[in-house]
C-alpha positions in Angstrom: -216.7 -17.9 57.4 -214.8 -21.0 56.4 -211.7 -21.7 54.4 -212.1 -23.0 50.9 -209.9 -25.8 49.5 -208.2 -23.0 47.5 -207.1 -21.2 50.7 -209.5 -18.1 50.0 -211.8 -17.0 52.7 -215.4 -17.2 51.5 -218.3 -15.9 53.5 -221.1 -18.4 54.4 -218.9 -21.5 53.9 -220.1 -21.9 50.2 -217.1 -24.0 49.2 -218.4 -25.6 46.1 -219.7 -22.3 44.8 -216.4 -20.7 45.6 -214.5 -23.4 43.6 -216.7 -22.8 40.6 -216.2 -19.1 40.9 -212.4 -19.6 40.9 -212.7 -21.8 37.9 -214.9 -19.2 36.2 -212.5 -16.5 37.1 -209.6 -18.1 35.3 -211.7 -19.5 32.4 -213.9 -16.5 31.7 -211.4 -13.6 31.9 -210.4 -13.0 28.2 -208.0 -10.1 28.6 -205.1 -12.1 30.0 -203.5 -15.4 29.2 -202.8 -17.5 32.3 -201.3 -21.0 32.1 -199.2 -23.3 34.2 -195.8 -25.0 33.6 -194.4 -27.9 35.3 -190.9 -27.6 36.9 -189.2 -28.3 33.6 -191.1 -25.6 31.6 -193.7 -27.9 29.9 -197.2 -26.7 29.7 -199.7 -28.4 31.9 -202.7 -26.1 31.6 -204.1 -23.8 29.0 -206.9 -21.1 29.1 -209.0 -19.5 26.4 -207.1 -16.2 26.7 -203.9 -18.2 25.8 -205.6 -19.8 23.0 -206.9 -16.4 21.6 -203.5 -14.8 22.0 -201.3 -17.6 20.7 -203.7 -19.6 18.4 -203.1 -23.1 19.9 -205.9 -25.3 21.4 -205.3 -27.0 24.7 -204.9 -30.4 22.9 -202.2 -29.0 20.6 -200.0 -27.3 23.2 -200.4 -29.1 26.5 -197.2 -31.2 27.1 -195.1 -29.1 24.8 -192.2 -26.8 26.2 -193.1 -23.1 26.5 -190.0 -22.1 24.4 -192.3 -22.8 21.4 -193.5 -19.2 21.9 -190.0 -17.7 21.6 -188.2 -16.5 18.4 -185.3 -18.4 17.2 -182.7 -15.8 18.4 -184.1 -16.0 21.9 -183.9 -19.8 21.9 -180.3 -19.7 20.6 -179.4 -17.3 23.5 -181.0 -19.6 26.0 -183.6 -17.1 27.1 -186.5 -19.5 28.1 -184.6 -21.5 30.5 -182.8 -18.4 31.9 -186.2 -16.9 32.6 -187.3 -20.0 34.7 -184.1 -19.8 36.6 -184.6 -16.2 37.3 -188.3 -16.9 38.5 -187.0 -19.7 40.9 -184.2 -17.5 42.2 -186.3 -14.2 42.6 -189.8 -15.7 43.0 -190.8 -13.9 39.8 -189.5 -12.9 36.4 -190.9 -10.0 34.4 -190.1 -9.2 30.7 -191.5 -7.6 27.6 -190.4 -8.9 24.1 -191.4 -10.6 20.9 -193.4 -13.8 21.2 -194.6 -16.2 18.4 -198.1 -17.3 17.6 -199.1 -20.5 16.1 -199.3 -19.0 12.6 -195.7 -17.6 12.9 -196.7 -14.0 13.5 -195.2 -12.0 16.3 -196.7 -10.1 19.1 -195.1 -7.8 21.7 -196.0 -9.3 25.1 -195.7 -8.4 28.7 -194.8 -11.6 30.5 -194.7 -12.4 34.2 -193.5 -15.8 35.4 -194.1 -16.7 39.0 -192.6 -19.7 40.7 -195.2 -21.9 42.4 -194.7 -23.7 45.7 -197.1 -26.0 47.6 -197.9 -25.6 51.3 -194.7 -27.4 52.3 -192.6 -24.9 50.3 -191.7 -27.4 47.6 -191.3 -26.0 44.0 -194.2 -27.4 41.9 -194.1 -25.4 38.8 -194.7 -21.9 37.4 -197.6 -19.5 36.7 -197.2 -17.6 33.5 -199.3 -14.5 32.9 -199.0 -13.0 29.4 -200.6 -9.8 28.1 -200.6 -8.8 24.4 -199.3 -5.1 24.3 -199.4 -5.1 20.5 -202.8 -3.6 20.5 -203.0 -2.9 24.3 -205.6 -5.6 24.8 -205.1 -7.9 27.7 -205.4 -11.6 27.3 -208.3 -13.6 28.8 -207.1 -16.0 31.6 -208.0 -19.5 31.5 -206.3 -22.5 33.1 -207.2 -26.2 32.9 -205.8 -27.6 36.1 -206.8 -28.7 39.4 -208.3 -26.4 42.1 -204.9 -26.3 43.7 -203.4 -25.0 40.4 -206.1 -22.3 40.2 -205.4 -21.3 43.8 -201.7 -21.1 43.3 -202.1 -18.9 40.2 -204.5 -16.6 41.7 -202.9 -16.5 45.1 -199.2 -16.1 44.1 -199.2 -13.7 41.2 -198.3 -10.5 42.7 -198.2 -8.1 39.8 -201.9 -8.0 39.2 -204.8 -7.7 41.7 -207.1 -10.5 40.8 -210.2 -10.9 42.8 -213.9 -11.7 42.5 -217.1 -9.8 43.2 -220.6 -11.2 43.9 -223.4 -9.9 41.7 -223.9 -7.0 44.1 -220.3 -5.9 44.0 -219.1 -7.4 47.3 -215.5 -8.7 47.4 -215.6 -12.5 47.4 -212.0 -13.4 47.1 -208.6 -11.7 47.5 -205.1 -12.6 46.1 -201.6 -11.5 47.1 -201.3 -9.1 44.3 -204.5 -7.3 45.4 -203.1 -7.1 48.9 -199.8 -5.7 47.5 -201.4 -3.1 45.3 -204.3 -2.1 47.5 -202.9 -2.7 51.0 -205.9 -4.7 52.4 -205.6 -8.2 53.8 -208.2 -10.7 52.8 -209.9 -10.7 56.2 -210.2 -6.9 56.1 -211.8 -6.6 52.7 -213.8 -9.7 51.8 -217.4 -8.9 52.3 -216.8 -5.2 51.6 -218.2 -3.4 48.5 -215.6 -2.8 45.9 -216.6 1.0 45.8 -214.2 1.3 48.7 -211.4 1.6 46.2 -212.9 4.5 44.5 -212.5 8.2 45.2 -215.5 9.9 46.9 -216.4 11.8 43.7 -216.6 8.6 41.7 -218.8 7.0 44.4 -221.1 10.0 44.5 -221.5 9.8 40.7 -222.4 6.2 40.8 -219.4 5.1 38.8 -218.8 1.7 40.5 -222.5 0.6 39.9 -222.3 1.8 36.2 -219.1 -0.3 35.6 -220.8 -3.3 36.8 -223.8 -2.7 34.7 -221.6 -2.2 31.6 -219.7 -5.4 32.3 -222.9 -7.4 32.8 -224.3 -5.9 29.6 -221.2 -6.2 27.3 -219.4 -9.0 28.9 -216.5 -7.0 30.2 -215.6 -3.3 31.1 -212.2 -1.7 31.0 -211.1 1.5 32.5 -208.2 3.6 33.6 -208.5 6.0 36.5 -207.6 6.9 40.1 -208.3 4.3 42.9 -207.7 4.5 46.6 -205.5 2.4 48.7 -206.0 1.4 52.3 -203.7 4.1 53.5 -205.6 6.7 51.6 -203.0 7.2 48.8 -204.1 7.2 45.2 -202.9 4.9 42.4 -203.5 5.2 38.7 -205.0 1.8 37.7 -206.0 0.0 34.6 -209.2 -2.1 35.6 -210.7 -4.9 33.7 -214.2 -6.2 35.0 -215.5 -9.4 33.5 -219.0 -10.8 34.0 -219.0 -14.4 35.2 -221.9 -16.5 34.1 -222.9 -20.1 34.8 -223.6 -22.6 32.0 -227.3 -21.5 32.2 -226.2 -17.8 31.5 -227.0 -16.5 34.9 -224.9 -13.8 36.4 -223.0 -15.2 39.3 -220.4 -12.5 39.9 -217.6 -10.6 38.3 -213.8 -11.0 37.9 -211.8 -7.9 38.5 -208.2 -7.5 37.3 -206.4 -4.4 38.4 -202.9 -3.2 37.2 -201.1 -0.4 39.0 -199.9 2.1 36.3 -199.0 4.9 38.7 -195.3 4.9 37.6 -196.1 4.8 33.9 -198.5 7.9 34.3 -195.9 9.7 36.4 -193.3 9.0 33.5 -195.8 10.4 31.1 -196.3 13.5 33.1 -192.5 13.9 33.4 -192.3 13.8 29.7 -194.8 16.5 29.3 -192.9 18.6 31.8 -189.7 18.0 30.0 -191.3 19.0 26.7 -192.6 22.2 28.4 -189.1 23.0 29.7 -187.6 22.5 26.3 -190.1 24.9 24.7 -189.3 27.4 27.4 -185.6 27.0 26.7 -186.2 27.6 23.0 -188.0 30.8 23.8 -185.1 31.9 26.0 -182.6 30.9 23.4 -184.4 32.9 20.7 -184.5 36.0 23.0 -180.7 35.5 23.6 -180.1 35.3 19.9 -182.1 38.4 19.2 -180.2 40.3 21.9 -176.8 39.2 20.5 -177.9 40.3 16.9 -179.0 43.7 18.2 -175.8 44.2 20.2 -173.6 43.1 17.3 -175.1 45.7 15.1 -174.6 48.5 17.8 -170.9 47.4 18.3 -169.9 47.3 14.6 -170.6 51.0 14.1 -168.1 52.5 16.6 -165.5 49.7 15.6 -165.7 50.6 12.0 -165.2 54.2 12.9 -162.1 53.3 14.9 -160.7 51.3 12.0 -161.4 54.1 9.6 -159.7 56.8 11.7 -156.8 54.6 12.3 -156.4 54.1 8.6 -156.5 57.7 7.9 -153.8 58.4 10.5 -151.7 55.6 8.9 -152.1 57.4 5.5 -150.8 60.6 7.3 -153.7 62.6 6.4 -153.3 64.7 9.4 -149.5 65.1 8.9 -146.4 62.9 9.3 -146.3 60.3 12.1 -143.3 58.5 13.6 -142.4 54.7 13.2 -143.6 54.1 16.8 -146.9 55.8 16.0 -147.2 53.6 12.9 -146.7 50.6 15.2 -149.4 51.8 17.7 -151.8 52.4 14.8 -151.1 48.8 13.5 -151.9 47.3 16.8 -155.2 49.5 17.0 -156.1 48.2 13.5 -155.3 44.6 14.4 -157.5 44.8 17.6 -160.3 46.4 15.7 -160.2 43.7 13.1 -160.1 41.0 15.8 -163.2 42.5 17.5 -165.0 42.8 14.2 -164.3 39.1 13.6 -165.8 38.2 17.0 -168.8 40.4 16.5 -169.3 38.9 13.0 -169.2 35.2 14.5 -171.7 36.3 17.2 -174.0 37.8 14.6 -173.8 34.8 12.4 -174.4 32.4 15.1 -177.4 34.4 16.6 -178.9 34.5 13.1 -178.6 30.8 12.6 -180.1 30.1 16.1 -183.0 32.6 15.3 -183.7 30.9 11.9 -183.0 34.2 10.1 -180.3 32.8 7.7 -181.6 32.6 4.0 -180.2 30.0 1.6 -180.1 30.3 -2.1 -179.6 26.8 -3.3 -178.2 26.1 -6.8 -175.7 24.0 -8.7 -172.2 24.8 -7.4 -169.0 23.4 -9.0 -166.8 22.1 -6.3 -163.7 23.3 -8.1 -165.1 26.9 -8.1 -165.3 26.8 -4.3 -161.6 25.9 -4.0 -160.6 28.4 -6.6 -162.3 31.1 -4.5 -161.0 30.0 -1.1 -157.5 28.8 -1.6 -156.0 32.3 -2.5 -157.5 33.7 0.8 -155.7 31.2 2.9 -152.4 31.1 0.9 -150.7 34.2 2.7 -151.6 32.6 6.1 -149.9 29.3 5.2 -147.0 31.1 3.5 -146.2 33.0 6.7 -145.9 29.8 8.7 -144.1 28.0 5.8 -146.9 25.4 5.7 -147.2 23.4 2.5 -150.8 24.0 1.3 -151.8 21.3 -1.2 -155.1 21.1 -3.2 -156.0 18.5 -5.6 -158.1 19.2 -8.7 -161.8 18.2 -8.5 -163.2 16.1 -11.2 -165.2 17.9 -14.0 -168.9 17.9 -13.4 -168.5 17.5 -9.6 -171.3 19.7 -8.6 -173.1 20.1 -5.2 -176.6 21.4 -4.5 -176.0 24.3 -2.1 -175.6 28.0 -1.4 -172.2 28.8 -2.9 -171.4 31.6 -0.5 -172.2 29.5 2.5 -170.1 26.6 1.1 -167.1 29.0 0.7 -167.6 30.4 4.3 -167.5 26.7 5.6 -164.4 25.7 3.6 -162.6 28.9 4.4 -163.2 28.4 8.2 -162.0 24.7 8.0 -158.9 25.7 6.0 -158.2 28.6 8.2 -158.4 26.5 11.3 -156.1 23.8 9.7 -153.4 26.3 9.0 -153.9 28.1 12.4 -153.4 24.9 14.4 -150.7 23.3 12.2 -147.2 23.9 13.5 -144.5 25.8 11.5 -143.4 24.0 8.3 -146.3 21.6 8.4 -148.7 20.4 5.7 -152.3 21.0 5.0 -153.9 18.9 2.2 -157.3 19.5 0.4 -159.0 16.7 -1.5 -162.5 16.3 -3.0 -164.5 13.3 -4.1 -168.0 12.6 -5.4 -170.3 9.7 -4.6 -173.6 8.9 -6.0 -175.7 11.0 -3.6 -173.1 13.5 -2.1 -169.9 15.5 -2.6 -167.2 15.5 0.0 -164.2 17.8 0.5 -161.6 16.8 3.1 -159.0 19.0 4.8 -156.1 17.2 6.5 -153.5 18.8 8.6 -150.3 17.6 10.4 -151.2 19.4 13.7 -151.2 18.0 17.2 -154.5 16.2 16.8 -157.6 16.2 18.9 -158.3 13.6 21.7 -161.1 11.2 20.8 -163.2 12.3 23.7 -163.2 15.9 22.4 -164.4 15.2 18.9 -168.0 16.1 19.7 -167.2 19.0 22.0 -165.2 21.0 19.3 -168.5 21.5 17.4 -170.3 23.1 20.5 -170.5 26.9 20.6 -167.8 28.9 22.5 -165.7 25.8 22.9 -162.0 25.9 22.1 -160.1 22.7 22.8 -158.1 20.1 21.1 -155.1 20.7 18.8 -152.8 22.5 21.4 -155.0 25.7 21.6 -153.1 28.2 23.4 -153.4 32.0 24.1 -151.9 32.7 20.6 -154.9 31.0 19.0 -157.6 33.7 19.5 -161.2 33.2 18.6 -164.7 32.9 19.8 -165.0 29.1 19.5 -168.0 29.7 17.2 -166.4 28.9 13.8 -167.0 25.1 13.8 -170.5 25.4 15.4 -171.5 27.9 12.6 -169.9 25.8 9.9 -171.7 22.6 11.0 -175.0 24.4 11.4 -174.7 25.8 7.9 -173.9 22.5 6.5 -176.8 20.7 8.2 -179.2 23.4 7.0 -178.1 22.5 3.4 -178.6 18.8 4.0 -175.0 18.1 4.7 -172.7 17.6 7.7 -169.1 18.1 9.0 -167.3 15.2 10.6 -163.7 14.9 12.0 -161.1 12.1 12.2 -158.2 12.8 14.4 -155.3 11.3 16.2 -153.1 12.9 18.8 -149.6 13.7 17.5 -150.7 12.7 14.0 -153.2 15.3 12.8 -156.8 16.0 11.9 -159.1 15.5 9.0 -162.3 17.5 8.6 -164.7 16.4 6.0 -167.6 18.5 4.6 -170.3 16.5 2.8 -173.2 18.1 0.8 -175.8 16.8 -1.5 -174.7 16.2 -5.0 -176.3 18.1 -7.8 -177.3 15.6 -10.6 
């Protein structure tokens, strides 16, 4: 063997043939764009792949700065020179983003810029490899430069394995990318058949030979599949094989470009596994909801009986009772009502989770909702000497929703506002209409909710914010249920709050026109 002028080991000392193969390697590969820049970023070579991807001929683009391919916003941000700086600093720069074609259209491109150095270590320019990911077609590589430029591009690009095969499939050249991806040094693999990289099952089925036949017949062949590294491990690779022909049309070999997609495939498999876990979680959640619904029904019956018997005793059906006994019965009734409230919340939440809640949508006057709910909250507010203010909704301010569900939501928001507002505070109710929606806001003068807790208060079984103490009993389901009901009707509930100032909860629902 002898060393070629390009620094690639070629069997038999066929140096001139090797140089031609290298030129063909870059010129004839159409799935990648490969071109060279000088140290300032000006284009000094241009291949057919670059012309196909970007639309410029060599005569039009050579000598111009490569920033011509970048959108105006990237140029304003200094992205092109920053990429060159990164390539010089780190040896290479990799990016995905929008690039411009000659006709002004955009393409989403995968770009790798590699700093090029001569044998003395001096920085002589850059190799730029671009692949059009808009339609997942790789760009053909072609560079118009000296044999030294071709050697630098092929040898120093490490993100792709680029090598040549002779017509029989024997490896004829090897670049640093091939060594990095497959693990073989040039002296270990040159002269070996490329089927070395294929699993035994593919070799047995004749896949390597069939790929060369297809490439020779169609000009190129692309595939994704498992390949074997030197250490026996597998990689998932995208492979493009391009037939190389001389000016007479005779097949003289193949160019082979390999990209390691193992991590991308692993990410895809992880996404599938995540989706499977989500589905399993949904099944488990449904089972839980069905259990809660069943248990809620079972518990309501004896609790109703307890309440009924306590009421009969309070009515002295069984005979006179003492004042102390009246007090005991009152506590029994209070505890029974509290437990019924918890069970009702659990039942409602489980029904919502299980998708068992029916909605009867219709035109609902906003004022009718306030008229129905305000009297129910008034005694609670009066007991704490809280000023309860409600404005009048404009005539014709109707929403498209289930009226009972809307009343349930507003009642919960009002009850919470009164519950968490200190003695002698104020709760204000306002309503407004926009073009597409109706909003009702409930503001209080309570302690407020920290900003980092605004999302948490809508989670089930969570009770926090606004000085929740042991005297504020509940399940922590009210807001979760209310928001789920609102969203099911095409609306939402939002909160604005400041500590020591108060909170405003706003219910929005579609307007009925």
